[in-house]
N, CA, C and O atoms as a CHARMM CRD file, in Angstrom:
* protein
*
  384
    1    1 MET  N     90.63000 139.60800  18.17000 PROA 1      0.00000
    2    1 MET  CA    91.31100 140.29600  16.45100 PROA 1      0.00000
    3    1 MET  C     91.36600 138.51300  15.88700 PROA 1      0.00000
    4    1 MET  O     91.55900 137.48700  16.54000 PROA 1      0.00000
    5    2 PHE  N     91.06000 138.76300  14.16100 PROA 2      0.00000
    6    2 PHE  CA    91.43400 137.47400  13.80200 PROA 2      0.00000
    7    2 PHE  C     92.40000 138.09700  12.99400 PROA 2      0.00000
    8    2 PHE  O     92.73000 139.23300  12.65100 PROA 2      0.00000
    9    3 GLN  N     92.82800 136.57700  12.76600 PROA 3      0.00000
   10    3 GLN  CA    93.91100 136.88600  12.01600 PROA 3      0.00000
   11    3 GLN  C     93.87200 136.36300  10.32900 PROA 3      0.00000
   12    3 GLN  O     93.18500 135.51800   9.75500 PROA 3      0.00000
   13    4 ASN  N     94.66100 137.04500   9.98700 PROA 4      0.00000
   14    4 ASN  CA    94.25200 136.82900   8.34200 PROA 4      0.00000
   15    4 ASN  C     95.80800 135.82600   7.93500 PROA 4      0.00000
   16    4 ASN  O     96.96900 136.09900   8.24000 PROA 4      0.00000
   17    5 ILE  N     95.29500 134.67000   7.18500 PROA 5      0.00000
   18    5 ILE  CA    95.74800 133.67000   6.87900 PROA 5      0.00000
   19    5 ILE  C     95.82000 133.50500   5.51300 PROA 5      0.00000
   20    5 ILE  O     94.78300 133.68100   4.87400 PROA 5      0.00000
   21    6 THR  N     96.89900 133.18400   4.89600 PROA 6      0.00000
   22    6 THR  CA    97.12600 133.25900   3.65100 PROA 6      0.00000
   23    6 THR  C     96.92100 132.09700   3.03800 PROA 6      0.00000
   24    6 THR  O     97.22100 131.03600   3.58400 PROA 6      0.00000
   25    7 GLU  N     96.26600 132.17500   1.56200 PROA 7      0.00000
   26    7 GLU  CA    96.31000 130.48900   1.27200 PROA 7      0.00000
   27    7 GLU  C     97.03500 129.57100   1.22400 PROA 7      0.00000
   28    7 GLU  O     96.73300 128.38300   1.33300 PROA 7      0.00000
   29    8 GLU  N     98.29500 130.13800   1.01900 PROA 8      0.00000
   30    8 GLU  CA    99.47300 128.87900   0.91300 PROA 8      0.00000
   31    8 GLU  C     99.50900 128.23300   2.71500 PROA 8      0.00000
   32    8 GLU  O     99.63500 127.07100   3.10300 PROA 8      0.00000
   33    9 GLU  N     99.31100 129.77400   3.67300 PROA 9      0.00000
   34    9 GLU  CA    99.93900 128.79300   4.88200 PROA 9      0.00000
   35    9 GLU  C     98.60600 127.47300   5.19800 PROA 9      0.00000
   36    9 GLU  O     98.76300 126.37200   5.72700 PROA 9      0.00000
   37   10 LYS  N     97.44200 128.04300   4.69600 PROA 10     0.00000
   38   10 LYS  CA    96.26400 127.18000   4.50200 PROA 10     0.00000
   39   10 LYS  C     96.76200 125.57600   4.40300 PROA 10     0.00000
   40   10 LYS  O     96.57000 124.67500   5.21900 PROA 10     0.00000
   41   11 GLN  N     97.65500 125.53000   2.77500 PROA 11     0.00000
   42   11 GLN  CA    97.32000 124.54000   2.44400 PROA 11     0.00000
   43   11 GLN  C     98.86800 123.77800   2.98600 PROA 11     0.00000
   44   11 GLN  O     98.98300 122.56700   3.17400 PROA 11     0.00000
   45   12 GLU  N     99.68400 124.52700   3.12500 PROA 12     0.00000
   46   12 GLU  CA   101.03900 123.87000   4.10300 PROA 12     0.00000
   47   12 GLU  C    100.41000 123.12400   5.08000 PROA 12     0.00000
   48   12 GLU  O    100.65300 121.92500   5.22300 PROA 12     0.00000
   49   13 LYS  N     99.50600 123.81900   5.86300 PROA 13     0.00000
   50   13 LYS  CA    98.64700 122.54500   7.15500 PROA 13     0.00000
   51   13 LYS  C     98.54600 121.53500   7.09000 PROA 13     0.00000
   52   13 LYS  O     99.00400 120.62700   7.78300 PROA 13     0.00000
   53   14 THR  N     97.68300 121.54700   5.91000 PROA 14     0.00000
   54   14 THR  CA    96.87900 120.66000   5.24000 PROA 14     0.00000
   55   14 THR  C     98.06300 119.50500   4.95800 PROA 14     0.00000
   56   14 THR  O     98.10300 118.36800   5.42800 PROA 14     0.00000
   57   15 ILE  N     98.72200 119.95100   4.32600 PROA 15     0.00000
   58   15 ILE  CA   100.11400 119.25600   4.04900 PROA 15     0.00000
   59   15 ILE  C    100.61600 117.96700   5.05200 PROA 15     0.00000
   60   15 ILE  O    100.61300 116.73700   5.01200 PROA 15     0.00000
   61   16 GLU  N    101.07500 119.11500   6.03000 PROA 16     0.00000
   62   16 GLU  CA   101.51600 118.85800   7.29200 PROA 16     0.00000
   63   16 GLU  C    100.94400 117.87900   7.97900 PROA 16     0.00000
   64   16 GLU  O    101.61300 117.02700   8.56300 PROA 16     0.00000
   65   17 GLU  N     99.21500 117.90700   7.97800 PROA 17     0.00000
   66   17 GLU  CA    98.25000 117.06400   8.61400 PROA 17     0.00000
   67   17 GLU  C     98.15800 115.58000   7.38900 PROA 17     0.00000
   68   17 GLU  O     97.72000 114.48700   7.74700 PROA 17     0.00000
   69   18 GLN  N     98.52400 115.78700   6.35300 PROA 18     0.00000
   70   18 GLN  CA    98.54500 114.14600   5.43000 PROA 18     0.00000
   71   18 GLN  C     99.69800 113.57700   5.96300 PROA 18     0.00000
   72   18 GLN  O     99.80100 112.44600   6.43800 PROA 18     0.00000
   73   19 GLU  N    100.75200 114.61900   5.83100 PROA 19     0.00000
   74   19 GLU  CA   102.19700 113.82800   5.93900 PROA 19     0.00000
   75   19 GLU  C    101.98100 113.05200   7.31300 PROA 19     0.00000
   76   19 GLU  O    102.34500 111.87900   7.23300 PROA 19     0.00000
   77   20 TRP  N    101.39600 113.48700   8.74700 PROA 20     0.00000
   78   20 TRP  CA   101.74700 113.21300  10.08300 PROA 20     0.00000
   79   20 TRP  C    100.86900 111.97800  10.17300 PROA 20     0.00000
   80   20 TRP  O    101.10200 110.99400  10.87600 PROA 20     0.00000
   81   21 THR  N     99.36200 112.24200   9.00800 PROA 21     0.00000
   82   21 THR  CA    98.59000 110.93800   9.47400 PROA 21     0.00000
   83   21 THR  C     99.13700 109.76100   8.67000 PROA 21     0.00000
   84   21 THR  O     98.77900 108.59900   8.85900 PROA 21     0.00000
   85   22 SER  N     99.93100 110.10600   7.86300 PROA 22     0.00000
   86   22 SER  CA   100.43600 108.74000   6.63600 PROA 22     0.00000
   87   22 SER  C    101.72400 108.41500   7.73000 PROA 22     0.00000
   88   22 SER  O    102.46700 107.58300   7.21000 PROA 22     0.00000
   89   23 LYS  N    102.13500 108.76800   8.89500 PROA 23     0.00000
   90   23 LYS  CA   103.28200 107.87700   9.29200 PROA 23     0.00000
   91   23 LYS  C    102.89200 107.43900   9.90500 PROA 23     0.00000
   92   23 LYS  O    103.82700 106.72100  10.25900 PROA 23     0.00000
   93   24 ILE  N    101.76000 107.06600  10.75600 PROA 24     0.00000
   94   24 ILE  CA   100.85500 106.05900  11.88200 PROA 24     0.00000
   95   24 ILE  C    101.31500 104.74500  11.60000 PROA 24     0.00000
   96   24 ILE  O    101.01000 104.12300  10.58200 PROA 24     0.00000
   97   25 ASN  N    102.02900 104.33900  12.48000 PROA 25     0.00000
   98   25 ASN  CA   101.67600 102.71500  12.06300 PROA 25     0.00000
   99   25 ASN  C    101.29900 101.88600  13.42200 PROA 25     0.00000
  100   25 ASN  O    101.53000 102.12300  14.60800 PROA 25     0.00000
  101   26 ILE  N    100.76000 101.03600  12.89400 PROA 26     0.00000
  102   26 ILE  CA    99.58500 100.30000  13.49200 PROA 26     0.00000
  103   26 ILE  C    100.68100  99.25700  14.68200 PROA 26     0.00000
  104   26 ILE  O    100.49900  99.18300  15.89800 PROA 26     0.00000
  105   27 LYS  N    101.53100  98.71600  14.07600 PROA 27     0.00000
  106   27 LYS  CA   102.48800  97.79500  14.64000 PROA 27     0.00000
  107   27 LYS  C    103.36000  98.77800  15.47600 PROA 27     0.00000
  108   27 LYS  O    103.52900  98.33500  16.61200 PROA 27     0.00000
  109   28 GLU  N    103.73200  99.51600  15.34200 PROA 28     0.00000
  110   28 GLU  CA   104.64400 100.19900  16.72300 PROA 28     0.00000
  111   28 GLU  C    103.78400 101.07400  17.59700 PROA 28     0.00000
  112   28 GLU  O    104.40800 101.73700  18.42400 PROA 28     0.00000
  113   29 ILE  N    102.15600 101.23800  17.57200 PROA 29     0.00000
  114   29 ILE  CA   101.81700 101.63400  18.58300 PROA 29     0.00000
  115   29 ILE  C    101.30300 100.64900  18.92500 PROA 29     0.00000
  116   29 ILE  O    100.58700 101.02000  19.85500 PROA 29     0.00000
  117   30 LEU  N    101.09000  98.93900  18.72800 PROA 30     0.00000
  118   30 LEU  CA   100.79000  98.18200  19.57100 PROA 30     0.00000
  119   30 LEU  C    102.09300  97.23200  20.24500 PROA 30     0.00000
  120   30 LEU  O    101.99600  96.37600  21.12400 PROA 30     0.00000
  121   31 SER  N    103.26100  97.66700  19.55900 PROA 31     0.00000
  122   31 SER  CA   103.91700  96.84900  20.39200 PROA 31     0.00000
  123   31 SER  C    104.71200  98.14500  21.34600 PROA 31     0.00000
  124   31 SER  O    105.92600  98.03000  21.51300 PROA 31     0.00000
  125   32 LYS  N    104.05700  99.24800  21.89700 PROA 32     0.00000
  126   32 LYS  CA   104.04800 100.46400  22.69100 PROA 32     0.00000
  127   32 LYS  C    102.69300  99.90100  23.48900 PROA 32     0.00000
  128   32 LYS  O    103.00300  99.53900  24.62400 PROA 32     0.00000
  129   33 VAL  N    101.88800  99.80500  23.32300 PROA 33     0.00000
  130   33 VAL  CA   100.49600  99.44100  24.00600 PROA 33     0.00000
  131   33 VAL  C    101.13500  98.15300  24.86700 PROA 33     0.00000
  132   33 VAL  O    101.21700  98.08000  26.09300 PROA 33     0.00000
  133   34 PHE  N    101.47900  97.35400  24.07700 PROA 34     0.00000
  134   34 PHE  CA   101.76100  95.47400  24.50600 PROA 34     0.00000
  135   34 PHE  C    102.72200  95.27500  25.25100 PROA 34     0.00000
  136   34 PHE  O    102.79800  94.11400  25.65400 PROA 34     0.00000
  137   35 THR  N    103.76400  96.20100  25.71500 PROA 35     0.00000
  138   35 THR  CA   104.86100  96.22800  26.20700 PROA 35     0.00000
  139   35 THR  C    104.84900  95.07000  27.24500 PROA 35     0.00000
  140   35 THR  O    103.66900  94.81000  27.48300 PROA 35     0.00000
  141   36 LYS  N    105.70900  94.24500  27.98100 PROA 36     0.00000
  142   36 LYS  CA   106.31000  93.10200  28.77300 PROA 36     0.00000
  143   36 LYS  C    105.20600  93.92200  30.60200 PROA 36     0.00000
  144   36 LYS  O    104.26300  93.47200  31.25400 PROA 36     0.00000
  145   37 GLN  N    106.11200  95.30600  30.73000 PROA 37     0.00000
  146   37 GLN  CA   104.93100  95.48000  32.04400 PROA 37     0.00000
  147   37 GLN  C    103.68800  96.02200  31.91100 PROA 37     0.00000
  148   37 GLN  O    102.78200  96.06300  32.74400 PROA 37     0.00000
  149   38 ASN  N    103.73100  96.57500  30.41300 PROA 38     0.00000
  150   38 ASN  CA   101.81400  96.78500  30.47000 PROA 38     0.00000
  151   38 ASN  C    100.98800  95.45100  30.52300 PROA 38     0.00000
  152   38 ASN  O     99.89200  95.22100  31.03400 PROA 38     0.00000
  153   39 ILE  N    102.11700  94.40600  29.63000 PROA 39     0.00000
  154   39 ILE  CA   100.80100  93.11900  30.42400 PROA 39     0.00000
  155   39 ILE  C    100.70900  92.32600  31.35800 PROA 39     0.00000
  156   39 ILE  O     99.85900  91.45400  31.53800 PROA 39     0.00000
  157   40 LEU  N    101.90100  92.71100  32.19900 PROA 40     0.00000
  158   40 LEU  CA   101.71200  92.26900  33.17900 PROA 40     0.00000
  159   40 LEU  C    100.63000  93.87600  34.16600 PROA 40     0.00000
  160   40 LEU  O    100.25700  93.81300  35.33800 PROA 40     0.00000
  161   41 VAL  N    100.60000  94.03100  34.04500 PROA 41     0.00000
  162   41 VAL  CA    99.08900  94.84700  34.60300 PROA 41     0.00000
  163   41 VAL  C     98.34100  94.83100  34.37600 PROA 41     0.00000
  164   41 VAL  O     97.43000  95.17700  35.12900 PROA 41     0.00000
  165   42 TYR  N     98.13800  94.37500  33.04600 PROA 42     0.00000
  166   42 TYR  CA    96.71500  94.04500  32.14800 PROA 42     0.00000
  167   42 TYR  C     96.06500  93.02700  33.20200 PROA 42     0.00000
  168   42 TYR  O     94.96300  93.01200  33.75000 PROA 42     0.00000
  169   43 ILE  N     97.13000  92.22100  33.26400 PROA 43     0.00000
  170   43 ILE  CA    96.79200  90.90300  33.84900 PROA 43     0.00000
  171   43 ILE  C     96.27300  90.67700  35.54400 PROA 43     0.00000
  172   43 ILE  O     95.34700  90.00100  35.99000 PROA 43     0.00000
  173   44 ILE  N     97.28400  91.54100  36.24200 PROA 44     0.00000
  174   44 ILE  CA    96.75100  91.94100  37.15100 PROA 44     0.00000
  175   44 ILE  C     95.17300  93.01800  37.51300 PROA 44     0.00000
  176   44 ILE  O     94.67000  93.21500  38.62000 PROA 44     0.00000
  177   45 SER  N     94.85700  93.37800  36.59800 PROA 45     0.00000
  178   45 SER  CA    93.59600  94.09300  36.42600 PROA 45     0.00000
  179   45 SER  C     92.60900  93.49100  36.10100 PROA 45     0.00000
  180   45 SER  O     91.47800  93.90800  36.35500 PROA 45     0.00000
  181   46 PHE  N     92.87900  92.26400  35.39900 PROA 46     0.00000
  182   46 PHE  CA    91.83400  91.19600  35.35100 PROA 46     0.00000
  183   46 PHE  C     91.78500  90.59000  36.29400 PROA 46     0.00000
  184   46 PHE  O     90.63300  90.16800  36.39100 PROA 46     0.00000
  185   47 MET  N     92.53000  90.18500  37.31200 PROA 47     0.00000
  186   47 MET  CA    92.76600  89.38300  38.62700 PROA 47     0.00000
  187   47 MET  C     91.66700  89.61700  39.50800 PROA 47     0.00000
  188   47 MET  O     90.63800  89.02500  39.83500 PROA 47     0.00000
  189   48 VAL  N     92.58300  91.30700  39.93200 PROA 48     0.00000
  190   48 VAL  CA    91.78100  92.34200  40.58500 PROA 48     0.00000
  191   48 VAL  C     90.10000  92.99100  40.55600 PROA 48     0.00000
  192   48 VAL  O     89.45200  93.55000  41.44100 PROA 48     0.00000
  193   49 SER  N     89.79000  92.67400  39.28200 PROA 49     0.00000
  194   49 SER  CA    88.12600  93.33900  38.90800 PROA 49     0.00000
  195   49 SER  C     87.66600  91.67900  39.28500 PROA 49     0.00000
  196   49 SER  O     86.50600  91.34100  39.51500 PROA 49     0.00000
  197   50 MET  N     88.36100  91.13900  39.28700 PROA 50     0.00000
  198   50 MET  CA    87.51000  89.21300  40.31400 PROA 50     0.00000
  199   50 MET  C     86.83900  89.62800  41.36100 PROA 50     0.00000
  200   50 MET  O     85.63100  89.39800  41.40500 PROA 50     0.00000
  201   51 VAL  N     87.50300  90.34300  42.44500 PROA 51     0.00000
  202   51 VAL  CA    87.47300  90.34900  43.67800 PROA 51     0.00000
  203   51 VAL  C     87.02500  91.56700  43.92900 PROA 51     0.00000
  204   51 VAL  O     87.69600  92.58500  43.76400 PROA 51     0.00000
  205   52 SER  N     85.29700  91.51300  44.54600 PROA 52     0.00000
  206   52 SER  CA    84.70800  92.38900  45.03400 PROA 52     0.00000
  207   52 SER  C     84.05100  92.43800  46.63200 PROA 52     0.00000
  208   52 SER  O     84.37900  91.81800  47.64300 PROA 52     0.00000
  209   53 THR  N     83.15100  93.29300  46.42700 PROA 53     0.00000
  210   53 THR  CA    82.66000  93.43300  48.12700 PROA 53     0.00000
  211   53 THR  C     81.62700  92.39600  48.15200 PROA 53     0.00000
  212   53 THR  O     81.44800  91.39800  47.45400 PROA 53     0.00000
  213   54 VAL  N     80.94600  92.94200  49.22200 PROA 54     0.00000
  214   54 VAL  CA    79.20900  92.43300  49.32800 PROA 54     0.00000
  215   54 VAL  C     78.37000  92.55300  48.44300 PROA 54     0.00000
  216   54 VAL  O     77.57200  91.72400  48.00400 PROA 54     0.00000
  217   55 ASN  N     78.64100  94.16900  48.02400 PROA 55     0.00000
  218   55 ASN  CA    77.67300  94.63900  47.15200 PROA 55     0.00000
  219   55 ASN  C     77.82900  94.73700  46.18300 PROA 55     0.00000
  220   55 ASN  O     77.20600  95.46700  45.41200 PROA 55     0.00000
  221   56 GLY  N     79.12200  93.69100  45.83300 PROA 56     0.00000
  222   56 GLY  CA    79.02900  94.53700  44.14600 PROA 56     0.00000
  223   56 GLY  C     80.29200  95.26700  43.74200 PROA 56     0.00000
  224   56 GLY  O     80.78600  94.62800  42.81300 PROA 56     0.00000
  225   57 ILE  N     80.89900  96.13900  43.98100 PROA 57     0.00000
  226   57 ILE  CA    81.70200  96.81700  43.89600 PROA 57     0.00000
  227   57 ILE  C     82.68400  96.37600  43.98000 PROA 57     0.00000
  228   57 ILE  O     82.86800  95.57900  44.89900 PROA 57     0.00000
  229   58 ALA  N     83.78200  96.69200  43.05200 PROA 58     0.00000
  230   58 ALA  CA    85.37300  96.28000  42.62500 PROA 58     0.00000
  231   58 ALA  C     86.15700  97.27800  43.11900 PROA 58     0.00000
  232   58 ALA  O     86.89700  97.88200  42.34300 PROA 58     0.00000
  233   59 PRO  N     86.11500  97.61300  44.51800 PROA 59     0.00000
  234   59 PRO  CA    87.26500  98.76300  45.13300 PROA 59     0.00000
  235   59 PRO  C     88.77800  98.60900  44.60800 PROA 59     0.00000
  236   59 PRO  O     89.51800  99.58500  44.48700 PROA 59     0.00000
  237   60 PHE  N     89.20900  97.15800  44.27900 PROA 60     0.00000
  238   60 PHE  CA    90.31700  96.93100  44.13600 PROA 60     0.00000
  239   60 PHE  C     90.95700  97.58900  42.18300 PROA 60     0.00000
  240   60 PHE  O     91.96900  98.24800  41.94200 PROA 60     0.00000
  241   61 ALA  N     89.99700  97.11800  41.26500 PROA 61     0.00000
  242   61 ALA  CA    89.50400  97.11800  39.95800 PROA 61     0.00000
  243   61 ALA  C     89.54400  98.92500  39.79300 PROA 61     0.00000
  244   61 ALA  O     90.25400  99.65200  39.09900 PROA 61     0.00000
  245   62 LEU  N     88.64300  99.16700  40.59200 PROA 62     0.00000
  246   62 LEU  CA    88.49900 101.21900  40.33600 PROA 62     0.00000
  247   62 LEU  C     90.32100 101.93100  40.86800 PROA 62     0.00000
  248   62 LEU  O     91.03500 102.58800  40.11100 PROA 62     0.00000
  249   63 ALA  N     90.62300 101.60400  42.08900 PROA 63     0.00000
  250   63 ALA  CA    92.27300 101.45900  41.98700 PROA 63     0.00000
  251   63 ALA  C     93.15000 101.10800  41.47300 PROA 63     0.00000
  252   63 ALA  O     94.30800 101.48600  41.65700 PROA 63     0.00000
  253   64 ILE  N     92.73600 100.25800  40.67400 PROA 64     0.00000
  254   64 ILE  CA    94.47500  99.66900  40.16400 PROA 64     0.00000
  255   64 ILE  C     93.72700 100.85400  38.31600 PROA 64     0.00000
  256   64 ILE  O     94.61600 101.41700  37.67700 PROA 64     0.00000
  257   65 PHE  N     92.53500 100.98500  37.89900 PROA 65     0.00000
  258   65 PHE  CA    92.30100 101.80600  37.17300 PROA 65     0.00000
  259   65 PHE  C     92.82400 103.36800  36.94500 PROA 65     0.00000
  260   65 PHE  O     93.10800 103.98500  35.91800 PROA 65     0.00000
  261   66 ALA  N     92.83100 103.84700  38.75500 PROA 66     0.00000
  262   66 ALA  CA    92.83600 105.34400  38.70200 PROA 66     0.00000
  263   66 ALA  C     94.50600 105.29400  38.41300 PROA 66     0.00000
  264   66 ALA  O     95.08400 106.14400  37.73600 PROA 66     0.00000
  265   67 ALA  N     95.19700 104.09200  39.08100 PROA 67     0.00000
  266   67 ALA  CA    96.70300 104.63500  39.08500 PROA 67     0.00000
  267   67 ALA  C     97.30800 104.16800  37.60000 PROA 67     0.00000
  268   67 ALA  O     98.37400 104.34200  37.01000 PROA 67     0.00000
  269   68 THR  N     96.22600 103.57400  37.35500 PROA 68     0.00000
  270   68 THR  CA    96.87800 103.58800  35.34800 PROA 68     0.00000
  271   68 THR  C     97.07900 105.08500  34.95700 PROA 68     0.00000
  272   68 THR  O     98.06600 105.68000  34.52300 PROA 68     0.00000
  273   69 LEU  N     95.51600 105.59100  35.32600 PROA 69     0.00000
  274   69 LEU  CA    95.91700 107.11800  34.96100 PROA 69     0.00000
  275   69 LEU  C     96.62900 108.13600  35.12100 PROA 69     0.00000
  276   69 LEU  O     97.07900 108.98800  34.35600 PROA 69     0.00000
  277   70 SER  N     96.69900 107.90100  36.51500 PROA 70     0.00000
  278   70 SER  CA    97.71800 108.65400  37.13800 PROA 70     0.00000
  279   70 SER  C     99.25900 108.33900  36.68200 PROA 70     0.00000
  280   70 SER  O    100.10800 109.23100  36.71700 PROA 70     0.00000
  281   71 ASN  N     99.48200 107.35700  36.36500 PROA 71     0.00000
  282   71 ASN  CA   101.24500 107.01800  35.97000 PROA 71     0.00000
  283   71 ASN  C    101.26100 106.89800  34.19100 PROA 71     0.00000
  284   71 ASN  O    102.20000 106.50000  33.50200 PROA 71     0.00000
  285   72 GLY  N    100.24600 107.25900  33.84200 PROA 72     0.00000
  286   72 GLY  CA   100.00600 107.67100  32.10800 PROA 72     0.00000
  287   72 GLY  C    100.07800 106.21000  31.07700 PROA 72     0.00000
  288   72 GLY  O    100.44600 106.34200  29.91000 PROA 72     0.00000
  289   73 LEU  N     99.75700 105.05900  31.53300 PROA 73     0.00000
  290   73 LEU  CA    99.71300 103.76800  30.98100 PROA 73     0.00000
  291   73 LEU  C     98.58600 103.93600  29.78600 PROA 73     0.00000
  292   73 LEU  O     98.07200 105.04100  29.61400 PROA 73     0.00000
  293   74 PRO  N     98.29500 103.04400  29.13600 PROA 74     0.00000
  294   74 PRO  CA    97.11600 103.32200  28.22300 PROA 74     0.00000
  295   74 PRO  C     96.24000 102.17000  29.06700 PROA 74     0.00000
  296   74 PRO  O     96.36300 100.96600  29.28900 PROA 74     0.00000
  297   75 ALA  N     95.06900 103.46400  29.49000 PROA 75     0.00000
  298   75 ALA  CA    93.85300 103.10200  30.84300 PROA 75     0.00000
  299   75 ALA  C     92.96700 102.44200  29.76400 PROA 75     0.00000
  300   75 ALA  O     91.94200 101.91900  30.20000 PROA 75     0.00000
  301   76 GLY  N     93.12000 102.39300  28.80600 PROA 76     0.00000
  302   76 GLY  CA    91.71200 101.77200  28.24600 PROA 76     0.00000
  303   76 GLY  C     91.67600 100.31900  27.99100 PROA 76     0.00000
  304   76 GLY  O     90.61000  99.71100  27.89400 PROA 76     0.00000
  305   77 VAL  N     93.01900  99.66600  27.86300 PROA 77     0.00000
  306   77 VAL  CA    92.69500  98.42400  27.40200 PROA 77     0.00000
  307   77 VAL  C     92.71500  98.32100  29.09000 PROA 77     0.00000
  308   77 VAL  O     91.77800  97.55900  29.32500 PROA 77     0.00000
  309   78 VAL  N     93.22800  98.65300  30.18300 PROA 78     0.00000
  310   78 VAL  CA    93.44600  97.90300  31.31600 PROA 78     0.00000
  311   78 VAL  C     90.99100  98.08700  31.63700 PROA 78     0.00000
  312   78 VAL  O     90.30400  97.12400  31.97800 PROA 78     0.00000
  313   79 PHE  N     90.48400  99.37300  31.39400 PROA 79     0.00000
  314   79 PHE  CA    89.43100  99.13600  31.74300 PROA 79     0.00000
  315   79 PHE  C     89.03100  97.94100  30.98500 PROA 79     0.00000
  316   79 PHE  O     88.36900  97.04500  31.50900 PROA 79     0.00000
  317   80 VAL  N     89.47100  97.90600  29.60400 PROA 80     0.00000
  318   80 VAL  CA    88.62200  96.34400  28.61800 PROA 80     0.00000
  319   80 VAL  C     88.82400  95.55900  29.95400 PROA 80     0.00000
  320   80 VAL  O     87.94900  95.42600  30.80900 PROA 80     0.00000
  321   81 PHE  N     90.30200  94.97400  30.03200 PROA 81     0.00000
  322   81 PHE  CA    89.96900  93.67900  31.17600 PROA 81     0.00000
  323   81 PHE  C     89.36100  93.58100  32.28300 PROA 81     0.00000
  324   81 PHE  O     88.87400  92.51200  32.65200 PROA 81     0.00000
  325   82 SER  N     89.28400  94.90600  33.12400 PROA 82     0.00000
  326   82 SER  CA    88.94000  95.05200  34.15100 PROA 82     0.00000
  327   82 SER  C     87.39600  94.77200  34.14000 PROA 82     0.00000
  328   82 SER  O     86.80400  94.07600  34.96500 PROA 82     0.00000
  329   83 LEU  N     86.74700  95.53500  32.89500 PROA 83     0.00000
  330   83 LEU  CA    85.57200  94.83500  32.35000 PROA 83     0.00000
  331   83 LEU  C     85.23000  93.85200  32.24600 PROA 83     0.00000
  332   83 LEU  O     84.08500  93.59300  32.61700 PROA 83     0.00000
  333   84 ILE  N     86.04700  92.85700  31.70000 PROA 84     0.00000
  334   84 ILE  CA    85.81000  91.61300  31.08400 PROA 84     0.00000
  335   84 ILE  C     86.00500  91.05200  32.89000 PROA 84     0.00000
  336   84 ILE  O     84.95500  90.66900  33.40600 PROA 84     0.00000
  337   85 GLY  N     86.65300  91.03100  33.34400 PROA 85     0.00000
  338   85 GLY  CA    86.57000  90.44500  34.78300 PROA 85     0.00000
  339   85 GLY  C     85.75100  90.22500  35.45900 PROA 85     0.00000
  340   85 GLY  O     85.33600  89.20600  36.01100 PROA 85     0.00000
  341   86 THR  N     85.30100  91.87600  35.42000 PROA 86     0.00000
  342   86 THR  CA    83.99300  91.89100  36.60200 PROA 86     0.00000
  343   86 THR  C     82.58200  91.38400  35.96700 PROA 86     0.00000
  344   86 THR  O     81.59000  91.16300  36.66200 PROA 86     0.00000
  345   87 LEU  N     82.64000  91.18200  34.13100 PROA 87     0.00000
  346   87 LEU  CA    81.53600  90.37100  33.80400 PROA 87     0.00000
  347   87 LEU  C     81.18500  88.74300  33.90800 PROA 87     0.00000
  348   87 LEU  O     80.18600  88.03900  34.05400 PROA 87     0.00000
  349   88 ILE  N     82.59100  88.58700  33.74800 PROA 88     0.00000
  350   88 ILE  CA    82.32200  86.95400  34.08100 PROA 88     0.00000
  351   88 ILE  C     82.16400  86.54300  35.67200 PROA 88     0.00000
  352   88 ILE  O     81.48900  85.60400  36.09700 PROA 88     0.00000
  353   89 ARG  N     83.08100  87.62800  36.58000 PROA 89     0.00000
  354   89 ARG  CA    82.76600  86.91400  38.14700 PROA 89     0.00000
  355   89 ARG  C     80.72400  87.49200  37.87400 PROA 89     0.00000
  356   89 ARG  O     79.86700  86.61000  37.82200 PROA 89     0.00000
  357   90 ASP  N     80.47200  88.47500  37.78900 PROA 90     0.00000
  358   90 ASP  CA    78.67800  88.71500  37.34900 PROA 90     0.00000
  359   90 ASP  C     78.54600  87.50900  37.29300 PROA 90     0.00000
  360   90 ASP  O     78.28000  86.77400  38.24400 PROA 90     0.00000
  361   91 ARG  N     78.71500  87.20100  36.19600 PROA 91     0.00000
  362   91 ARG  CA    77.95200  85.98000  35.53700 PROA 91     0.00000
  363   91 ARG  C     78.24000  84.39300  36.09500 PROA 91     0.00000
  364   91 ARG  O     77.37600  83.52100  36.00700 PROA 91     0.00000
  365   92 TRP  N     79.58900  84.15500  36.68400 PROA 92     0.00000
  366   92 TRP  CA    79.65800  83.16800  37.71100 PROA 92     0.00000
  367   92 TRP  C     78.84000  83.10700  38.98100 PROA 92     0.00000
  368   92 TRP  O     78.12700  82.16200  39.31800 PROA 92     0.00000
  369   93 ARG  N     79.07200  84.45200  39.77000 PROA 93     0.00000
  370   93 ARG  CA    77.82800  84.61700  41.12600 PROA 93     0.00000
  371   93 ARG  C     76.22800  84.58200  40.82800 PROA 93     0.00000
  372   93 ARG  O     75.27100  84.37400  41.57400 PROA 93     0.00000
  373   94 ARG  N     76.31200  84.83800  39.59100 PROA 94     0.00000
  374   94 ARG  CA    74.43700  84.61300  39.50600 PROA 94     0.00000
  375   94 ARG  C     74.04600  82.97300  39.27500 PROA 94     0.00000
  376   94 ARG  O     72.94600  82.53000  39.60800 PROA 94     0.00000
  377   95 SER  N     75.08600  82.15500  38.66700 PROA 95     0.00000
  378   95 SER  CA    74.93200  80.85100  38.51600 PROA 95     0.00000
  379   95 SER  C     75.32300  79.45900  39.29900 PROA 95     0.00000
  380   95 SER  O     75.25000  78.23700  39.17300 PROA 95     0.00000
  381   96 THR  N     75.79300  80.49800  40.20900 PROA 96     0.00000
  382   96 THR  CA    76.12400  79.61300  41.80200 PROA 96     0.00000
  383   96 THR  C     75.16300  80.09700  43.01300 PROA 96     0.00000
  384   96 THR  O     75.27400  79.59200  44.13000 PROA 96     0.00000
């Protein structure tokens, strides 16, 4: 069954959504993402992604990425640092 929503309720919801989006502060988000503990995790993920097996698989980078997902840390930043470390490792291997 469909629920009837009046025009006033629709307008109230859009006003609430606009207020919520205007309250987003980039500095606040960055300060939460780049805390001291998280920066340590980012550095470790970068360093661990440089280690690989003979086949080129980085099992420790996958493990630390899975750990960040399970602990609620910002996984996107860990993924980017792991990706950068893996790319540097591959470039270095090809040059030697």
